[in-house]
C-alpha positions in Angstrom: 39.2 39.6 -35.8 41.1 40.1 -39.1 38.5 42.5 -40.4 38.9 44.8 -37.3 42.6 45.3 -37.8 43.9 48.8 -38.5 44.9 49.4 -42.2 48.6 49.7 -42.9 48.0 52.0 -46.0 45.2 53.8 -47.7 43.0 51.5 -49.8 43.9 51.8 -53.5 47.4 53.1 -52.8 49.2 49.8 -52.2 48.5 46.1 -52.0 49.9 43.3 -50.0 49.1 39.9 -48.5 50.2 37.7 -45.6 51.7 34.5 -46.9 50.4 32.5 -44.0 46.9 34.0 -44.0 46.2 34.0 -47.7 45.1 30.3 -47.7 42.6 31.0 -44.9 41.2 34.0 -46.8 41.0 32.2 -50.1 39.5 29.1 -48.5 36.7 31.2 -46.9 36.0 33.0 -50.2 35.8 29.7 -52.0 33.5 28.3 -49.4 31.1 31.3 -49.5 30.9 31.4 -53.3 30.8 27.7 -54.1 29.7 26.0 -50.9 32.7 23.7 -51.2 35.8 23.3 -49.0 38.9 24.6 -50.7 40.2 21.0 -50.9 36.9 19.8 -52.6 36.9 22.8 -54.9 40.4 22.2 -56.1 39.6 18.5 -56.6 36.3 18.9 -58.5 36.9 22.2 -60.4 40.6 22.2 -61.2 42.3 18.8 -60.8 39.5 16.5 -62.2 38.7 18.6 -65.3 42.5 18.9 -66.1 43.1 15.3 -65.4 46.0 16.0 -63.1 47.0 14.3 -59.9 47.0 17.3 -57.5 45.2 17.8 -54.2 45.3 20.1 -51.3 46.3 18.0 -48.3 47.1 14.4 -48.6 44.6 11.6 -47.9 46.0 8.9 -45.6 46.2 6.4 -48.6 48.7 8.8 -50.3 50.9 9.6 -47.3 53.6 7.2 -48.5 54.1 9.4 -51.6 55.2 12.3 -49.5 58.8 13.0 -48.6 60.0 13.5 -45.0 61.2 17.0 -44.3 63.8 17.5 -41.6 64.8 20.6 -39.6 67.8 22.6 -40.8 70.9 22.8 -38.6 70.4 25.1 -35.7 72.8 27.8 -36.9 72.6 28.1 -40.7 73.8 31.7 -40.8 70.7 32.6 -42.7 68.7 35.3 -40.9 66.1 37.7 -42.4 67.4 41.2 -42.0 64.0 42.9 -41.5 63.7 46.2 -39.6 61.8 45.4 -36.4 58.2 46.5 -36.6 58.3 46.9 -40.4 55.6 45.5 -42.7 58.1 42.9 -43.9 58.9 41.7 -40.3 55.3 41.7 -39.2 54.1 39.7 -42.2 57.1 37.3 -42.6 57.9 36.5 -39.0 54.4 36.5 -37.4 53.8 33.8 -36.5 57.4 32.5 -36.5 57.8 29.5 -38.9 58.7 26.4 -37.1 60.0 23.4 -39.0 58.8 21.0 -36.2 55.2 21.4 -37.6 56.0 19.5 -40.8 55.3 15.8 -41.1 52.5 16.1 -38.6 48.8 15.3 -38.8 46.1 17.6 -37.6 
């Protein structure tokens, strides 16, 4: 579906990415090239060689190390001032970010 979308600019004239889709695209690229999930790739190719305690996603045994995020007050006075239909609005607000999705398990 993503590959069938109309281009927003002529290739080679600009670049851009969607903050919420970048992970899906990168994950698929890593899977196709290495045969590993993104989580496994980060663990075996980055974290282990560097000797760092970093992972993508948290295994159940480490859930207690996470902090609990809460929703902001309903009216914070902070509102993105994007022109409706602009590239900024389409990429930053689609889909809308919802703080209720934090602290949940798949």
